[in-house]
C-alpha positions in Angstrom: -8.3 15.7 41.7 -6.3 17.0 38.8 -4.6 14.4 36.5 -2.5 15.0 33.5 -1.9 12.1 31.1 1.0 12.0 28.7 3.1 9.5 26.8 4.5 8.5 23.4 2.0 8.6 20.5 -0.1 5.4 20.0 0.2 4.0 23.6 -3.5 4.4 24.3 -3.2 7.6 26.4 -6.4 9.3 25.1 -8.4 6.1 25.5 -7.3 5.8 29.1 -8.1 9.4 29.7 -11.7 8.8 28.4 -12.1 5.7 30.5 -10.9 7.4 33.6 -13.4 10.2 33.0 -16.2 7.6 32.7 -15.1 5.8 35.9 -15.0 9.1 37.8 -18.4 10.2 36.5 -19.9 6.8 37.4 -18.7 7.5 41.0 -21.0 10.6 41.0 -18.1 13.1 40.6 -18.1 16.1 38.4 -15.5 15.7 35.7 -14.0 17.9 33.0 -11.9 16.3 30.3 -9.5 18.6 28.5 -8.1 17.6 25.1 -4.7 19.3 24.7 -3.3 16.6 22.3 -2.6 17.7 18.7 -4.7 14.8 17.5 -7.7 15.9 19.5 -9.3 12.4 19.8 -11.4 12.8 22.9 -14.6 14.0 21.1 -14.5 10.8 19.0 -13.9 8.6 22.1 -16.8 10.2 23.9 -18.9 9.5 20.8 -19.8 13.2 20.3 -21.5 13.6 16.9 -19.5 15.3 14.2 -22.6 17.5 13.7 -21.7 19.1 17.0 -18.9 21.2 15.7 -16.3 21.9 18.3 -13.8 24.7 17.7 -10.6 24.3 19.7 -9.9 27.2 22.0 -6.6 27.9 20.3 -8.4 28.6 17.0 -10.6 31.3 18.6 -8.4 34.1 17.3 -10.8 37.0 18.0 -11.5 35.8 21.6 -7.8 35.4 22.3 -7.0 38.8 20.8 -9.7 40.5 22.9 -8.6 38.9 26.1 -4.8 39.4 25.6 -5.2 43.0 24.2 -3.8 42.2 20.8 -5.1 42.3 17.2 -5.7 39.3 15.0 -3.0 38.9 12.4 -0.8 41.6 13.8 2.5 41.3 15.6 2.1 41.3 19.3 5.2 42.5 21.1 3.1 43.4 24.1 0.1 41.4 25.4 -1.7 40.6 28.6 0.1 37.7 30.3 -2.8 36.8 32.6 -6.0 37.3 30.6 -9.5 36.7 32.0 -10.4 33.0 31.5 -12.7 32.1 34.3 -15.8 32.3 32.1 -14.3 30.2 29.3 -15.1 26.6 30.5 -18.9 27.0 30.9 -19.1 28.9 27.5 -17.2 26.4 25.4 -17.2 23.0 27.0 -19.5 20.2 25.5 -21.5 18.1 27.9 -21.6 14.5 26.8 -23.4 12.1 29.2 -22.3 14.1 32.2 -18.7 14.5 31.1 -17.7 18.0 30.2 -15.2 18.2 27.3 -13.1 21.2 26.6 -11.0 21.1 23.5 -7.9 23.2 23.8 -5.9 22.4 20.6 -2.2 23.1 20.6 0.0 26.1 19.9 1.1 26.0 16.2 4.8 26.2 15.6 6.7 27.4 12.6 5.0 29.6 10.1 2.2 30.5 12.4 3.5 33.9 13.4 3.9 34.9 17.0 2.1 32.4 19.1 2.9 34.2 22.4 -0.7 35.5 23.1 -2.2 32.1 22.3 0.3 30.4 24.5 -0.4 32.8 27.4 -4.1 32.3 27.0 -3.9 28.5 27.0 -1.6 28.5 30.0 -3.9 30.9 31.9 -6.9 28.7 31.1 -5.1 25.5 32.2 -4.0 27.2 35.3 -7.5 28.2 36.1 -8.8 24.7 35.5 -6.1 23.0 37.5 -6.0 25.4 40.5 -9.3 27.3 40.8 -11.8 24.6 39.8 -13.3 22.0 42.2 -14.1 19.3 39.6 -12.0 16.3 38.7 -9.9 17.5 35.7 -8.5 14.9 33.3 -5.9 16.5 31.0 -5.0 14.6 27.8 -1.6 15.9 26.6 0.9 15.2 24.0 4.2 13.6 24.9 5.8 16.9 25.8 4.6 19.2 28.6 4.7 22.5 26.6 1.2 23.4 27.9 2.2 23.3 31.5 4.0 26.2 33.2 5.3 26.2 36.7 2.1 27.9 38.0 -0.2 25.4 36.3 2.0 22.5 37.5 1.2 23.4 41.1 -2.3 22.2 40.6 -1.5 18.8 39.1 -2.0 16.0 41.6 -0.6 13.3 39.4 1.0 13.0 36.0 0.4 9.6 34.5 2.8 8.5 31.8 1.2 5.7 29.7 3.7 3.2 28.3 3.6 0.0 26.3 6.0 -3.0 26.8 8.7 -1.6 24.6 11.8 0.5 25.1 10.8 3.5 23.0 7.7 4.4 25.2 9.6 3.7 28.4 12.5 6.0 27.3 9.8 8.7 26.7 8.6 8.1 30.3 12.1 9.0 31.7 12.3 12.1 29.6 8.8 13.2 30.8 9.8 12.6 34.4 12.8 14.9 34.1 10.7 17.6 32.4 8.0 17.3 35.0 10.5 17.6 37.8 11.9 20.8 36.2 8.5 22.5 36.7 7.7 21.0 40.1 5.5 18.0 39.4 6.7 15.4 41.9 4.0 12.7 41.6 4.8 11.1 38.2 3.4 7.6 37.9 3.7 5.0 35.1 0.7 3.1 33.7 1.6 0.0 31.7 -0.8 -0.5 28.8 -1.5 -3.3 26.4 0.0 -5.9 28.7 -0.4 -9.6 27.6 1.8 -11.6 29.9 4.0 -11.4 33.0 7.1 -10.7 31.0 5.5 -7.5 29.6 5.0 -6.3 33.2 8.6 -7.3 34.0 9.9 -5.4 31.0 8.1 -2.2 32.0 9.2 -2.3 35.6 12.8 -2.9 34.6 12.8 -0.2 31.9 11.0 2.3 34.2 13.5 1.8 37.1 13.3 4.9 39.2 9.7 5.6 38.3 6.7 4.4 40.4 4.4 2.1 38.4 0.8 2.7 39.3 -0.6 -0.3 37.6 -1.1 -2.3 34.4 -3.9 -2.5 31.9 -4.3 -5.7 29.8 -4.5 -5.7 26.0 -8.2 -5.6 25.4 -10.3 -6.3 22.3 -13.1 -4.1 23.7 -10.8 -1.2 24.3 -9.5 -1.6 20.8 -13.0 -1.4 19.5 -13.6 1.8 21.4 -10.7 3.4 19.5 -12.2 2.2 16.2 -15.7 3.4 17.0 -17.2 -0.1 17.1 -18.0 0.2 20.8 -19.0 3.4 22.6 -17.5 4.4 25.9 -20.9 4.0 27.5 -21.1 0.4 26.3 -17.8 -0.7 28.0 -18.6 -3.5 30.5 -17.5 -3.7 34.1 -14.9 -6.3 33.4 -13.1 -4.0 31.1 -13.5 -1.0 33.4 -12.2 -2.9 36.5 -8.5 -2.3 35.9 -9.2 1.4 35.4 -11.3 1.5 38.5 -8.3 0.1 40.4 -6.0 2.8 39.0 -8.5 5.5 40.1 -8.7 4.0 43.6 -4.9 4.1 43.9 -5.0 7.8 43.0 -7.5 8.6 45.7 
């Protein structure tokens, strides 16, 4: 199963991605979490020590240059569009409590020179992870879908758009649905997060008219404490995990 999570900043997307990874692992599945969000929060949510330095793939300039046939710091009018990437996951992922984490980073825009080789490398790697691999892959993305090309999109089973009970995040959901449809992702589902009462659910359903709502997650003090580092992902209790388990069941 390949799942991409996206949504407006601050809606709890990365925390949900981490919790889905935990649920899937607890069900004895192999799981790889890919951090492709500019904020790169998954290492913190998985409680990976800062002493274990993780270099985002996008920052591995020499590796990318070697695989794309370019030179670091030099203009690259010609480069390999489909570089070798099948050995990258095992070389660079970090195993934390049975969850593999691969930190991609994001293509820098403006002032960063030509990013085409980097972009080609990331898309090739994502395509490999989404299409050629057999594990569960949980992709934590930014609100756009710049990382996904049409080829990669073919491997995405579901795109989950995380929203809060407000109009700004639900408007983002509609924009993401259109972008996803443009590259062939048909199974776009909304997950309502930080829900406190029935009127919150009603607001999300009404504002997301035309989108299928997969389910809702309540506003949770324990989940908030995960994001602040007061509680580790491994310490989350079954009551808090239950709504996430229900979401995963609906996906399978």
